[in-house]
Each structure stands twice: as C-alpha cells, then as structure tokens.
C-alpha positions in Angstrom: 52.2 114.2 28.9 50.1 111.4 30.4 47.1 112.6 28.7 48.5 112.6 25.3 49.6 110.0 22.8 52.6 111.3 20.7 52.1 110.7 16.9 55.2 112.5 15.4 57.3 115.4 15.4 56.0 118.0 13.0 58.6 120.8 13.4 61.7 122.0 15.2 62.9 125.4 15.9 65.6 127.3 17.9 63.6 126.8 21.0 62.3 123.4 20.9 60.0 120.9 18.9 56.4 120.8 17.9 54.7 117.4 18.3 51.4 116.2 16.8 49.6 114.3 19.7 46.1 112.7 20.2 44.2 112.8 23.4 44.3 109.5 25.2 40.6 110.0 26.1 39.6 110.4 22.2 41.9 109.5 19.6 40.0 111.8 17.3 41.2 115.0 19.2 44.4 116.1 17.6 46.6 118.7 19.1 50.2 120.3 18.8 52.3 120.4 21.7 55.0 123.0 21.4 58.0 122.0 23.8 60.0 124.9 25.0 63.3 124.5 26.8 63.0 126.9 29.9 65.6 125.0 32.0 67.7 128.1 31.9 65.0 130.3 33.1 64.8 131.4 36.7 61.7 129.9 38.7 60.2 133.4 38.6 60.6 133.6 34.8 59.1 130.2 34.4 56.0 131.2 36.3 55.6 134.5 34.2 55.9 132.2 30.9 53.1 130.2 32.3 51.0 133.2 33.1 51.7 134.5 29.7 50.3 131.1 28.1 47.3 131.5 30.3 46.7 134.9 28.8 47.0 133.5 25.4 44.5 130.8 26.2 41.9 133.6 26.8 41.8 134.4 22.9 38.6 133.0 21.5 38.4 133.7 17.7 38.0 131.7 14.6 41.1 133.2 13.1 43.5 132.4 16.1 44.9 129.0 17.0 43.4 127.9 20.3 45.7 127.5 23.2 44.3 124.6 25.3 46.7 123.8 28.1 50.3 124.4 29.4 52.5 122.5 31.9 56.1 122.1 32.8 57.9 118.7 32.7 61.6 117.9 32.8 62.6 121.5 32.1 60.3 121.8 29.3 57.1 124.1 28.9 54.7 122.2 27.0 52.0 124.4 25.2 49.1 122.5 24.0 47.2 124.0 21.0 44.6 123.1 18.4 46.2 121.3 15.2 45.8 122.9 11.8 45.6 120.1 9.3 46.2 122.5 6.3 49.9 123.2 7.4 51.2 126.7 7.5 50.9 129.4 4.9 54.7 129.2 3.9 54.3 125.7 2.7 51.1 126.7 0.7 53.1 129.5 -0.9 56.0 127.2 -1.7 53.6 124.7 -3.3 52.4 127.5 -5.7 55.7 127.5 -7.5 55.4 130.7 -9.8 51.6 130.6 -9.9 50.2 133.6 -8.1 47.2 133.1 -5.7 44.0 134.6 -7.0 43.4 138.1 -5.9 40.2 137.2 -4.1 42.1 134.7 -2.1 45.0 137.2 -1.2 42.2 139.5 0.1 40.3 136.9 1.9 43.4 135.6 3.8 44.5 139.2 4.4 41.2 140.0 5.8 41.3 137.1 8.1 44.6 138.0 9.4 43.4 141.6 10.1 40.4 140.2 12.2 42.8 138.2 14.2 45.2 141.0 14.8 42.4 143.2 15.8 41.3 140.8 18.4 44.6 140.5 19.6 45.4 144.2 19.9 42.1 145.0 21.4 43.6 143.0 24.3 46.7 144.9 24.4 48.9 142.0 23.3 51.6 142.3 20.5 52.2 139.3 18.5 55.9 140.5 17.4 56.4 137.4 15.0 54.0 137.7 12.2 55.4 135.6 9.3 53.9 132.9 6.9 55.4 130.1 9.1 53.2 131.4 11.9 49.9 131.2 10.1 48.1 128.1 9.9 45.4 126.7 7.6 42.4 124.5 8.2 42.0 121.3 6.3 40.3 122.9 3.2 42.8 125.9 3.4 40.0 128.2 3.5 40.3 129.3 7.0 43.5 131.1 8.2 44.6 130.8 11.9 47.5 133.0 13.5 49.4 131.1 15.8 52.7 131.0 17.7 52.6 134.2 19.7 53.7 135.5 22.8 56.4 132.7 22.9 59.2 134.9 21.7 58.2 137.4 24.4 58.0 134.6 27.0 61.7 133.6 26.1 63.1 137.0 26.3 63.8 136.3 30.0 67.4 135.5 29.4 69.7 137.4 27.2 71.1 134.2 25.7 67.7 133.4 24.3 66.8 137.0 23.4 69.8 137.1 20.8 68.3 133.9 19.1 64.7 135.1 19.3 65.3 137.8 16.5 64.9 134.8 13.6 64.5 136.1 10.0 64.4 139.8 9.8 62.3 140.0 6.6 58.9 140.8 8.4 60.6 143.0 11.3 59.8 146.7 11.4 62.6 149.2 11.5 62.1 150.1 15.0 62.6 146.4 16.2 65.7 146.0 14.1 67.0 149.4 15.6 66.2 148.0 19.1 63.9 150.9 19.7 60.8 150.8 21.7 57.9 149.6 19.6 54.2 149.0 19.8 51.3 147.5 17.8 52.4 149.4 14.6 55.3 147.0 14.4 52.7 144.2 13.8 51.1 146.1 11.2 54.4 146.5 9.4 54.9 142.9 9.6 51.3 142.5 8.1 52.1 144.6 5.2 55.3 142.3 4.4 52.9 139.2 4.6 50.5 140.9 2.1 53.4 141.6 -0.3 54.3 138.0 0.0 50.9 136.7 -0.6 50.7 138.9 -3.7 54.0 138.3 -5.1 55.1 134.8 -3.6 58.5 136.6 -2.6 
C-alpha cells in the first residue's frame, strides 16, 4: 500500500471494501483498491487467486475496467483497478426515479456491454456476476465499463465463501440457481436481465 494514498472508502461488500486511492507518485492518478479477505484460503488457493487477477489484467478494452496490479498484505488481497468517476449503473438508474432512459441511451449502453462481453468470452473467461452494481461509468456517463469479475470465482476456493458468493439471484441464469454446469450463455442470460432493467428501471 506504500505506493498509494487512501482517499476514502467507497463501498463495502460481503468479501471486503473498495477504497479510493491516489498514486503517491502522481496525485492526479486515481484508482480503486478492492480489498478481499483471503486469510481463510490455503496458500495454494491464494496463489490461484493472484494468477486469476493477472489474467484479468490482460484485458485491454475501452468498455472494461482496467486491472492494474494486485498484492497480498496482512491477509488481504488488494486488487488495483482504474477508477470510474461516474459511479455505477445501479446508482444512475436509481437517480432516474420513474423517468425512463431514452431508447437510444439504453441501446448505446447495451451495445457497449455486448462489446465488453465479446472481449471477455473470446478469451474463454466467464464474468458470472453481471448486474448494474458491477457496471461503471466514466465522468460524463457516456462510456460504460464492465468491472468486478473473476472475483467471485477466485473466492469459491472455500465452501464458506462459496455459499455467500451467491448474492442477489435476480440476474442469475436458471442453471446457476440449480447448481448445474454452465457456460458463457449464463452471462448472456444476465445481460438480458440487465437490458430489461435498463428499459424498465425494474
């Protein structure tokens, strides 16, 4: 953490916290560090988790949140990612109240999501947790970035954590809910749920 200066905690979840930081070398550079408690994982599982993050760091796409670095410190896996100043899609939809988004904007966001997912699936990776809270926006809220992936899969090393990894079932495909084998089609199901939410605000 020596390279970063903590600004504030911007989120807390079942697995840890998300912290807004600036780089000590350049205060203009803002990142989010997602801290995940991996103290219950065996050393081999921790190494697997780090490998997984390195894989995600290989994604280079304008519609995917960029993973910059990861390191273990005091039982926490710290995942350094680009900061999206526009917040997440869930907040944007909440702010809409009952005013529907223009159809062009719904389509624009959905196409961006499809392009991000094609990039991910072409690399034989499943997201497995597509929901409005995991989609982030740039400052002008024109560009949408898919984030927070692989992390649920990383944490499925222990049965304790696997039970809590389920989260909200609204976006989950039937095969995931039924504990059946699944593939990239499960992500497509979740994208359909998200498209419905974009169009209806429900």
